[in-house]
C-alpha positions in Angstrom: 34.7 54.1 77.1 32.3 53.2 74.3 31.4 49.7 73.0 30.0 49.0 69.6 28.6 45.7 68.2 29.1 45.3 64.5 26.3 42.9 63.4 28.0 42.1 60.1 31.2 40.7 61.7 29.7 40.0 65.1 32.6 41.9 66.7 32.5 44.1 69.8 34.8 47.1 69.5 35.8 49.3 72.4 37.5 52.7 72.1 38.6 55.3 74.5 41.4 57.8 74.7 43.6 55.1 76.4 42.9 52.0 74.5 41.2 50.4 71.5 40.4 46.8 71.0 38.2 44.4 69.1 36.8 41.1 70.4 35.4 38.6 67.9 32.5 36.5 69.0 33.1 32.7 68.5 31.3 31.3 65.5 31.5 27.9 63.8 32.9 27.4 60.3 30.7 28.1 57.3 30.8 25.8 54.3 31.1 27.5 50.9 31.2 24.4 48.7 28.3 22.6 47.1 26.7 19.6 48.7 26.1 17.5 45.5 28.6 16.4 43.0 28.5 14.3 39.8 31.5 12.7 38.1 32.1 9.9 35.5 33.0 6.4 36.5 36.8 5.9 36.7 37.5 9.3 38.3 38.9 9.6 41.7 39.0 13.4 42.4 35.6 14.5 43.6 35.7 18.1 44.8 37.5 20.6 46.9 35.4 21.1 50.0 35.8 24.7 51.3 34.8 26.4 54.5 35.4 29.8 56.1 36.5 29.7 59.8 33.5 31.7 60.9 35.5 34.4 62.5 36.7 36.5 59.6 39.4 34.2 58.2 40.0 33.3 54.5 38.7 30.1 52.9 40.4 27.0 54.3 42.4 29.2 56.8 42.5 27.7 60.3 40.2 24.9 59.2 40.7 21.1 59.7 38.5 18.8 57.6 37.4 15.2 58.6 34.6 12.7 58.1 31.7 12.8 60.4 29.7 9.9 59.1 27.5 8.7 56.2 26.8 5.3 54.8 29.6 5.5 52.2 32.3 7.5 54.1 34.8 4.7 54.0 34.9 4.9 50.1 36.5 8.4 50.4 39.6 10.2 51.6 39.8 13.9 52.5 42.9 16.0 52.9 42.6 17.5 56.4 44.2 20.8 55.4 42.8 21.5 51.9 39.5 19.7 52.0 40.3 17.8 48.7 37.8 14.9 48.6 38.7 11.8 46.6 37.5 8.2 46.1 39.8 5.7 47.7 39.3 3.5 44.6 37.9 4.8 41.3 34.2 3.9 41.1 32.7 1.6 38.4 29.1 2.5 37.3 28.4 -1.2 36.4 29.6 -2.4 39.8 28.4 0.2 42.4 30.2 0.0 45.8 27.9 2.4 47.7 25.8 1.1 50.6 22.6 0.7 48.6 24.2 0.2 45.2 22.5 3.0 43.4 25.7 4.9 42.4 24.8 7.7 44.8 27.4 7.9 47.5 26.5 9.6 50.8 28.9 11.0 53.4 29.2 13.8 55.9 32.3 16.0 56.3 33.1 18.2 59.2 35.1 21.5 59.4 36.7 22.5 62.7 38.2 25.9 63.3 41.0 26.8 65.8 38.4 27.5 68.5 37.3 23.8 68.2 33.9 24.9 66.8 32.6 22.6 64.1 30.1 22.5 61.2 28.9 19.5 59.3 27.8 19.2 55.7 26.1 16.2 54.2 27.3 15.3 50.7 26.1 13.2 47.8 28.3 12.1 45.0 26.6 10.7 41.8 28.7 8.4 39.7 27.7 8.5 36.0 28.2 5.9 33.3 31.1 7.0 31.0 
């Protein structure tokens, strides 16, 4: 029986005359989306947060999204399946609601795959005067 490690996919493949199998090594998700966003005041939709599952799956496949902190996390909502990030209430440039009132909202999101492995990405959202 022969074993081969593929360094690109981090998979171990075994083959012999009797059997053939591939074992994928456990890896955490990998974010594909940006970490900084800008949008005009009055908008609620911020971005679509995307991550790969880390084990060969497609974008958003087998991923659950959630908050993992940040001073302004309570100002946002995230779709746990798609990663769609939105303001709970549309922001007003003249009346900033972020923690330090500079119109730069800070939060962290977490992606978890089916193996319960997680990755965290810090985000900043800049609200612009319209």
